[in-house]
N, C-alpha and C positions, 0 to 999 in steps of 0.2 A: 523620316522614316527608321534612321539609325536609334532614335529616341523610343520608337515605339517598340523596336526588337527588345532593346533592355529592358524594359517594364514587363513584357512578355515572358523572358527569361527568368526574373526577379521572382514574377508572381508564380512559376512552376515551380523554383526551388522552394518556396515558402509551402505550397500545396504538397510537394512530394516528401518533404520532411515529415510532415503531419499524417500523411496517408497510413502509415504503420501503426499510429497509436490511435487511430479516430475508435477502433471498433471498440476498445473497451471503455468509452464514455458513456456508452449505451448500454452496459451491463450496471445498473443501479436498482436492483428489485428491492421489494417491500418484504422485510421477513414474516414469516406466518406467527400471528399473534395465537399464545396457547394459553393464556389468562383463565379461561375456562376449562382447559384439560385435565386441572389438578394433577399434571405430572409430578414424578418425585423431584427431589432436590438435587442442585446440580453446583460443581463449584469449577474455579478455573485453577488447571493445574500449571500449565506453563506453555509459553511461546517460546520456542526455539527458531533460530536460523542455521540454516545449511551455507550459507553464505558470510562470510567473517573476514575479519582482518583488513589486510592490503588489496584483496580481490576488487577490481575494479567494475563497478555496477553503473556507470555514466559518465558523462562529460559535460563540463561546463564550458559555454561558447559566450565569450562576448564581443561584440563588435563596436569598433571604433574607426569615426571618420575625423581624419586632419585637415585642418583648411591652413593654407599661408599664403601670403599675399609680399610682391615684390613692390619697387618702388612706382612702377609704371600702374600698381593697382591691379594687376593682373593676379588672378589666383589660380594656385596649384591644389588639390586634394590626394590624398591618400587613404587606404582603407586597408585595415588593421585588425586579423582576430586572435584574440588569446583562446586558449584553449586549457581547460584544468580538471585532470582524473576525478571524479567521487568515487570513495572506497566504501566498502559494507563497513569496515570501523568508523566511518562517519555517523553512521544511521543506526547500526545494530549494536546498542552497547548495554551496559546492564539499566540504567537509567531509561532509554528507549523501551528497551523490552518489558520492563514493570509498566510503562506508560500504554503500550498495546495490550497488557493483561487487563488494565483499566477497562480499556475500549471494550474488550471483550464481556467484561463483568456487566458494562453499561449496557450493551446492546443485548444481552441477554436480559436483562431486567424491562427493557422497551420493549420486548417481546414476549413479557408474560413470564419468564422462568422464574422459578423459585431460587435464587442465587444464594448460596450461605456464606461465603468466602472465597477467598483466594487461598494457596497453598505453595509453598515454596520447596524445590527440588533440584538437584543436579540435573537428571533426565526428566522426560516429560511426565513420566507417572510413578517413579519409584521413590522410595522415603519422601514421601510428601507428609505435610502435616496438616492436611485437610480434614474438617470436623468429620467425625464419624459418623453423624447423622446425615453426611452426603453420600447419595447413592451413585451420582453420575459425576466423572472428572470430566473436563474438555482441556485439549490439548492443540497446539496449533504449531507447525513447522513451515516457515519461510522457506521455499526450495527455488524460486526464481525471482529475480525483479530487475529491474534499471530504472534510471532516470536520466533525464536531461534538464540542463538550465541555460537559457536560448534567449536573444534578444529578438525583438521581430523588426519591421522595419523603420520603428520610430525608437528604436533603442530601449523598449522597455523590457525588463528581464522578468520571465515566468518560468515557473518551477513545475516541470509534470513527471509524475513517479508510477510506475507499474508495478502491481503484485501480481506478476504473472502467473504466478503457482503457490497459494497457500492449502499444505494439506492438513484437513481439522482430524481430529479423532475425538471418540467418544468412549471412556473408559468407564464400565462397571464394576464398583467394588464390591459387587455381592459374589460376582462369579471370577472376579480377578482377570478380565482379558478385556482387550479392546473390541466393542462391539460394533463400531461404525467408523469408517472413512470415507472421507468427501474431500474433495478440491474446489476451489473457487479463486476469482481474480478479482481486483478490484484498480482501479485509476482515478490518480489524486491530481490536481493544479491547483498551485498556490502562486499570488504574484509575487515578484520579486525573487532575490534568491533563499528559499525557506524550504530546502531539503525536507528538514524534519515536518513541518507541517504539511508539506505534499506527500510524503509516506505515511503519516497518521491519517489522512483522510483516506488514501488509497486503501490502507489495510482497514480501515472502517467500514468502507463500501464492500471489501471480500467478505468481513464478518458477516454484513447485512446478507449478501449474496448466498453467503452458506445457511443463515438461518430462513431463507425463503425458500429453500429446498422442502417439499411435503413429504419427501420421504424421512427425513429426518424427525419430522412429527411422528409419521409413523411407526418409527423404529421405536423411538419413547413409548407409544400407545401399545406396541405388539412386548415389551418387554418389562413393564410397569408389574 
């Protein structure tokens, strides 16, 4: 009877930690394809993050079971869990941001947009070197995220990353102002201790969810 109670408690623990994360797994929309709409060209301005440096965005947990035997072959076991904080600096650095910008350009092309290149600037749209022929610039601000690396019951590590809130902005170079703001989320999972891989997957899904919004296409059609 005691053994059954332990199994039930363990199962409940595993399910309870996953409950708050499950809703993001189903937000995996398909971008609207605009290849036939002849929309003006677009470039990727910049991906920024409001979360940086030593800010903790998640926890890495590692479970360890230790067994020992005495001379009478009687065994004893002990359970130990190590934790380690994951900071924003581990994820949002110069190289990672460039990867995110390449993801945005790739997803735009996949959705049928004419992408003429990316720009480089200190802020989202200021002092950029985007091509003159680019009508629109797209920028993204990562406003909220969290991550965890955990072991399951078989001590197999997995990394889960939530892009809880990404703000997307479309800048019109013709009238020199932001004409569209939207938000999206994305969720990613990767086997092993792979925070960067899971973060990129979550960001890619968030980008696709943004491009799946029909209001974005209507905005481009209205302002062309």
